[in-house]
C-alpha positions as CSV (number, residue, x, y, z in Angstrom):
1,M,108.5,150.2,96.0
2,E,106.0,147.7,94.7
3,Q,107.8,144.9,96.6
4,S,107.6,146.9,99.8
5,I,103.9,147.4,99.4
6,K,103.4,143.7,98.7
7,K,105.2,142.8,101.9
8,M,103.1,145.3,103.9
9,L,100.0,143.8,102.3
10,L,101.1,140.3,103.1
11,S,101.8,141.2,106.7
12,S,98.3,142.7,107.0
13,V,96.7,139.6,105.5
14,L,98.6,137.3,108.0
15,E,98.1,139.6,111.0
16,D,95.4,137.4,112.5
17,I,96.9,134.1,111.3
18,E,99.8,132.3,113.0
19,I,101.9,130.2,110.5
20,R,104.6,127.8,111.3
21,P,106.8,125.3,109.3
22,F,106.2,121.6,109.8
23,F,108.5,118.9,108.5
24,Q,107.9,115.3,107.3
25,P,110.8,112.8,107.1
26,I,112.1,111.2,103.9
27,I,114.0,108.0,104.7
28,S,116.4,105.7,102.9
29,L,116.3,102.0,104.0
30,E,119.6,101.4,102.2
31,T,121.6,103.9,104.3
32,G,119.4,103.6,107.4
33,K,119.2,107.4,107.7
34,V,116.8,110.3,107.3
35,F,117.6,111.5,103.8
36,A,115.6,114.7,103.9
37,Y,112.8,116.7,105.5
38,E,110.1,118.2,103.4
39,A,109.0,121.6,104.7
40,L,105.3,122.2,104.9
41,I,103.3,125.2,106.2
42,R,100.6,125.0,108.8
43,G,98.3,127.9,110.0
44,W,95.9,128.8,112.8
45,I,93.6,131.7,113.6
46,A,95.6,133.6,116.2
47,D,92.7,134.0,118.7
48,T,90.8,130.8,118.4
49,K,93.6,128.5,117.3
50,E,91.3,127.1,114.7
51,P,93.4,125.5,111.9
52,V,93.7,127.1,108.5
53,S,94.6,124.6,105.8
54,P,97.6,125.2,103.4
55,T,95.1,125.3,100.5
56,E,93.1,128.0,102.2
57,L,96.3,130.0,102.9
58,F,97.5,129.8,99.3
59,D,94.0,130.5,97.9
60,L,93.9,133.6,100.0
61,T,97.3,134.9,99.0
62,D,96.7,133.9,95.4
63,S,93.5,135.9,95.3
64,L,95.5,138.9,96.3
65,Q,98.4,138.1,93.9
66,L,100.7,137.5,96.8
67,T,101.5,133.8,96.2
68,K,105.2,134.4,95.3
69,D,105.7,136.6,98.4
70,F,103.9,134.0,100.6
71,D,106.0,131.3,99.1
72,Q,109.2,133.2,100.0
73,L,108.0,133.7,103.5
74,C,107.3,130.0,103.9
75,Q,110.8,129.2,102.6
76,Q,112.4,131.7,105.0
77,L,110.6,130.2,108.0
78,A,111.6,126.7,107.0
79,L,115.3,127.7,106.6
80,E,115.3,129.4,110.0
81,A,114.0,126.2,111.7
82,F,116.3,123.9,109.7
83,K,119.4,126.0,110.5
84,E,118.8,125.6,114.2
85,F,118.3,121.8,114.0
86,D,121.2,119.6,115.2
87,N,121.2,117.5,112.0
88,N,122.8,114.2,113.0
89,C,122.0,112.4,109.7
90,G,123.3,115.1,107.3
91,S,119.7,115.4,106.0
92,L,118.6,117.7,103.3
93,L,115.8,120.2,103.3
94,F,113.1,120.0,100.6
95,M,111.1,123.2,99.9
96,N,108.1,123.5,97.6
97,I,108.2,125.8,94.5
98,H,105.0,126.8,92.9
99,T,105.8,126.7,89.2
100,N,103.0,129.1,88.3
101,C,105.0,131.8,90.3
102,I,108.2,131.4,88.2
103,Y,109.2,134.4,86.2
104,K,112.5,135.3,84.6
105,E,112.7,138.5,86.6
106,S,112.7,136.6,89.9
107,V,115.5,134.3,88.7
108,D,117.6,137.3,87.6
109,E,117.2,138.8,91.0
110,G,118.7,135.6,92.6
111,L,116.1,135.5,95.3
112,L,116.6,131.9,96.4
113,P,120.4,131.9,96.4
114,S,120.5,135.2,98.3
115,L,117.9,133.9,100.8
116,T,119.9,130.7,101.6
117,E,123.1,132.8,101.9
118,R,121.4,135.1,104.3
119,M,120.1,132.1,106.3
120,G,123.5,130.5,106.3
121,V,122.4,127.3,104.6
122,H,124.2,126.1,101.5
123,P,122.1,125.4,98.4
124,S,123.6,121.9,98.1
125,S,121.7,120.8,101.2
126,I,118.4,122.0,99.7
127,G,116.0,120.2,97.2
128,L,113.6,122.4,95.3
129,E,110.3,120.6,94.8
130,F,108.4,121.6,91.7
131,I,104.8,120.8,92.4
132,E,102.2,119.8,89.8
133,S,100.9,123.3,89.1
134,K,101.1,124.5,85.5
135,A,104.2,126.6,84.7
136,H,103.6,130.2,83.5
137,S,106.1,129.5,80.6
138,S,108.1,126.5,79.7
139,N,111.1,128.6,78.7
140,E,111.0,130.5,82.0
141,L,110.7,127.2,83.9
142,I,113.8,125.8,82.0
143,Y,115.7,129.0,82.7
144,F,114.8,129.0,86.4
145,V,115.8,125.4,86.9
146,R,119.1,125.9,85.1
147,Q,120.0,128.9,87.3
148,Q,119.0,127.1,90.5
149,R,121.0,124.0,89.5
150,E,124.0,126.1,88.8
151,S,123.6,127.7,92.2
152,G,123.9,124.2,93.8
153,F,120.2,123.3,94.5
154,L,118.9,119.8,93.9
155,I,115.9,119.6,91.5
156,V,112.9,117.5,92.6
157,V,109.8,116.8,90.5
158,D,106.8,116.4,92.9
159,D,103.7,114.3,92.4
160,F,105.0,112.6,89.3
161,G,102.1,111.0,87.5
162,S,99.6,113.7,88.4
163,E,98.3,116.5,86.3
164,H,101.2,118.7,85.0
165,S,103.8,116.6,86.7
166,N,104.3,114.3,83.7
167,I,106.9,113.1,81.2
168,E,107.0,116.5,79.6
169,R,108.2,118.0,82.9
170,L,111.0,115.5,83.2
171,I,112.1,116.4,79.7
172,L,112.1,120.1,80.6
173,I,113.9,120.1,83.9
174,H,115.9,116.8,84.1
175,P,115.3,116.3,87.9
176,D,117.7,114.8,90.4
177,I,114.8,113.2,92.3
178,I,111.4,112.0,91.0
179,K,108.7,111.9,93.7
180,I,106.0,109.4,92.7
181,D,102.4,110.5,93.2
182,R,100.3,108.9,96.0
183,N,97.8,107.7,93.4
184,I,100.4,105.2,92.1
185,I,101.5,104.1,95.6
186,H,98.1,103.6,97.2
187,G,97.4,99.8,97.5
188,I,100.5,98.9,95.5
189,D,101.2,95.8,97.7
190,S,98.1,94.1,96.2
191,D,97.9,95.7,92.7
192,P,100.1,94.1,90.0
193,Y,99.3,96.9,87.6
194,R,100.5,99.6,90.0
195,Q,103.6,97.5,90.6
196,S,104.4,97.3,86.9
197,I,104.0,101.1,86.6
198,L,106.2,101.7,89.5
199,K,108.9,99.4,88.2
200,S,108.7,101.3,84.9
201,I,109.2,104.6,86.6
202,V,112.2,103.2,88.6
203,S,113.7,102.0,85.3
204,L,113.1,105.4,83.7
205,S,114.7,107.2,86.6
206,E,117.8,105.0,86.5
207,M,118.2,105.6,82.7
208,T,117.9,109.3,83.2
209,G,120.2,109.5,86.2
210,S,117.5,110.3,88.8
211,V,116.5,108.8,92.1
212,C,113.0,107.7,92.9
213,L,111.0,108.7,96.0
214,A,107.7,107.2,96.9
215,E,105.4,109.7,98.7
216,G,102.2,109.1,100.5
217,V,103.2,105.7,101.8
218,E,100.7,104.8,104.5
219,T,101.1,101.1,105.3
220,E,104.1,98.8,106.0
221,D,103.1,96.6,103.1
222,E,103.2,99.6,100.7
223,L,106.6,100.6,102.1
224,L,108.1,97.2,101.8
225,T,106.7,96.7,98.3
226,C,108.1,100.0,97.1
227,A,111.5,99.1,98.6
228,L,111.5,95.6,97.0
229,L,110.6,97.2,93.6
230,G,113.7,99.4,93.8
231,V,112.5,102.7,95.2
232,N,115.4,104.4,97.0
233,L,113.6,107.0,99.1
234,L,110.3,106.8,101.1
235,Q,107.9,109.3,102.6
236,G,104.5,109.0,104.2
237,F,102.4,108.7,107.4
238,V,103.7,105.2,108.1
239,I,107.2,106.8,108.6
240,G,106.1,110.0,110.3
241,R,103.4,112.7,110.1
242,P,104.4,116.3,109.7
243,E,105.5,117.9,113.0
244,S,107.4,121.0,114.0
245,D,110.0,119.4,116.3
246,L,112.8,118.2,114.0
247,E,114.7,116.4,116.7
248,K,111.6,114.4,117.8
249,I,110.9,113.5,114.1
250,E,114.5,112.3,113.6
251,K,114.5,110.1,116.7
252,S,111.1,108.5,115.8
253,A,112.1,108.0,112.1
254,L,115.4,106.3,113.0
255,K,113.7,103.8,115.3
256,K,111.2,102.9,112.5
257,I,114.0,102.6,109.9
258,K,115.6,99.8,112.0
259,S,112.3,97.9,112.2
260,Y,111.6,98.3,108.5
261,Q,115.2,97.3,107.5
262,K,114.8,94.0,109.5
263,Q,111.5,93.2,107.7
264,L,113.0,94.1,104.4
265,R,116.1,91.9,104.8
266,K,113.8,88.9,105.5
267,Q,111.8,89.5,102.3
268,V,114.9,90.1,100.2
269,V,116.4,86.8,101.4
270,H,113.1,85.0,100.8
271,R,112.9,86.4,97.2
272,L,116.5,85.4,96.4
273,K,115.9,81.8,97.6
274,E,112.6,81.7,95.7
275,T,114.3,83.0,92.5
276,S,117.1,80.4,92.8
277,Y,114.5,77.7,93.4
278,L,112.4,78.8,90.4
279,T,115.5,78.9,88.1
280,S,116.5,75.3,88.9
281,D,112.8,74.3,88.9
282,V,112.4,75.7,85.3
283,N,115.1,73.4,84.0
284,A,113.8,70.4,85.9
285,V,110.3,70.9,84.6
286,A,111.6,71.4,81.0
287,D,113.8,68.2,81.2
288,W,110.7,66.2,82.2
289,L,108.7,67.6,79.3
290,V,111.5,66.9,76.8
291,R,111.7,63.2,77.9
292,Q,107.9,62.9,77.4
293,I,108.0,64.4,74.0
294,G,110.6,62.0,72.6
295,C,109.8,61.7,68.9
296,Q,106.0,61.8,69.2
297,P,104.0,63.0,66.2
298,I,103.2,66.7,66.2
299,E,99.5,66.0,66.7
300,S,100.0,64.1,69.9
301,M,102.3,66.7,71.4
302,E,99.4,69.1,71.9
303,T,97.6,66.6,74.1
304,L,100.8,66.2,76.2
305,F,101.1,70.0,76.5
306,E,97.5,70.3,77.7
307,E,98.1,67.7,80.5
308,F,101.4,69.3,81.4
309,L,99.8,72.8,81.8
310,I,97.2,71.4,84.3
311,V,99.9,70.4,86.8
312,N,102.2,73.3,86.2
313,S,100.4,76.6,87.0
314,E,103.5,78.7,86.5
315,I,103.4,78.0,82.7
316,E,101.2,80.2,80.4
317,S,101.7,78.5,77.1
318,I,103.6,75.9,75.0
319,F,104.2,75.7,71.3
320,V,106.6,74.3,68.8
321,L,108.5,76.0,65.9
322,D,110.2,74.4,62.9
323,E,113.8,75.2,61.9
324,H,112.7,78.4,60.1
325,G,110.8,79.8,63.1
326,I,107.3,78.9,61.9
327,Q,104.8,77.7,64.4
328,I,103.9,74.0,63.6
329,T,101.6,73.3,66.5
330,N,98.7,75.2,68.0
331,M,99.7,77.3,71.0
332,V,98.4,75.4,74.0
333,V,97.5,77.9,76.7
334,A,96.6,78.0,80.4
335,S,93.0,78.2,81.5
336,H,93.2,81.9,82.6
337,I,94.1,82.8,79.0
338,K,91.3,80.8,77.6
339,A,88.9,82.6,79.9
340,K,89.6,86.0,78.3
341,P,87.5,87.4,75.5
342,H,89.0,87.9,72.0
343,S,91.4,90.8,71.9
344,Y,93.0,92.5,68.9
345,I,96.1,93.3,71.0
346,F,96.8,90.0,72.9
347,Q,95.9,86.9,70.9
348,V,96.9,83.3,71.1
349,A,99.3,82.6,68.2
350,E,97.9,80.2,65.6
351,K,99.6,77.5,63.6
352,G,101.6,79.0,60.8
353,C,102.6,82.2,62.7
354,D,106.1,83.5,62.0
355,H,108.3,83.7,65.1
356,S,111.6,84.1,63.3
357,L,112.4,87.6,64.7
358,R,111.7,86.6,68.3
359,P,114.7,86.2,70.7
360,Y,113.6,82.6,71.6
361,F,114.3,81.7,67.9
362,T,117.1,84.1,66.9
363,C,119.2,82.9,69.8
364,F,119.9,79.6,68.0
365,K,121.1,81.6,64.9
366,A,123.4,83.6,67.1
367,F,124.8,80.9,69.3
368,K,125.6,77.2,69.1
369,I,123.3,76.3,71.9
370,N,120.4,73.9,72.5
371,R,118.6,75.9,75.3
372,F,117.9,79.5,75.9
373,F,115.9,81.4,78.6
374,T,114.9,84.8,77.5
375,D,114.7,88.1,79.5
376,K,111.2,89.1,80.6
377,H,108.9,90.2,77.8
378,L,105.3,91.0,77.2
379,S,103.4,87.9,76.3
380,S,101.5,88.4,73.0
381,A,99.0,85.8,74.2
382,S,98.0,87.3,77.6
383,G,99.6,90.7,78.1
384,N,101.4,89.4,81.2
385,M,105.2,89.4,81.7
386,C,106.8,86.1,80.9
387,R,110.1,84.4,80.1
388,T,110.4,81.9,77.3
389,L,112.5,78.8,77.7
390,A,113.4,77.6,74.1
391,I,114.8,74.1,73.7
392,R,116.1,72.8,70.4
393,L,115.4,69.1,69.7
394,K,116.1,66.6,67.0
395,C,113.1,64.6,66.0
396,N,113.0,62.2,63.0
397,E,116.0,64.0,61.6
398,K,114.2,67.4,61.8
399,S,115.1,70.3,64.1
400,L,112.3,71.5,66.3
401,I,112.2,74.2,68.9
402,V,109.9,73.8,71.9
403,C,108.9,77.1,73.5
404,I,107.6,77.2,77.1
405,D,106.3,80.5,78.4
406,F,106.9,80.8,82.2
407,L,104.7,83.4,83.9
408,E,106.9,86.1,85.6
409,E,104.4,88.8,86.5
410,I,100.6,89.0,86.3
411,I,99.6,92.3,84.7
412,K,96.4,91.4,82.9
413,T,94.2,89.9,85.7
414,P,91.9,87.1,84.4
415,L,88.4,88.4,84.0
416,L,86.8,85.4,85.7
417,S,88.5,86.2,89.0
418,E,87.5,89.9,89.0
């Protein structure tokens, strides 16, 4: 009886408001297809056709405690439109779930599975987006997600990196897809810090068996940057704005995909060539330095390093270790590191520092080699990402290790350039 009254009340509230589902494409440049369509609701005053924003609609229904019922109505309208769509790409449908409306009772009633069954749409073709609103109860959220996953739905975390859509939510619901918040994507093509955060999220998603989706992509540069950094799925105005005509959206999106794929291929090839060049260049640069070092006294090496850094901008620092991993020269650093104020986190290592647990020293204990190029790591001198080329030399019967830090990625922007 209570549910019937709520439906009547909702009908009364929406009597003068026309609502309709709109859809926004989510593409994959790897497959060249539209991966999914996110269902969104749009409203107008019936008489004047004046738009009513989704926020206003949900605020209105929320004030009358009808949010859950309105949510279900939106889902039904989206399913009806999606079912009629001649889906050439095998695309999925993403529907938003307001987590503050989740109660155990609604799960036990099986409302979503019964709704999709009634609409003739299988749950495996639907992704449930859990938006950043606070859940009524963590236990009920976990219970809800488990039941929907068992029914066949894909689980999507929306707006990751914003408010309640955080690491805790990933731990709670183990999503299949992580949608990265617009605040991280905005301007990412020119922001090394955002790029580093995005790469970390991509790495996190891979380690947890999830797929990354960048939402709110508004420019071609943002889109290509996200793709180059490993984001599988993309959504935003640069691909397509929300519309009601699914066939029109698909046709437009497929045309844009081809154009973006062409641009992306060029950038991927360029990066591969650049990486190959840099790798060979690293060894050539190192060989030249080794020849100059010869068996010079330790004191004169530092002068050589300073001159070497002036003409090799890709190098952040150079220093020498003894056979025990102890630093026996000052760390000679690039000008952008010198420009920074003193930091208790990132500091230039001084003579006498112990590096014996660093991979650029332990490698010589583990392997019978004379040269080792480390994986990327955080420079303790600058806070940037670098790779260290370590070279073992014999000088006056002593074993020395020359360490050259090559800059891989600028994270900590020099203060003088800001």
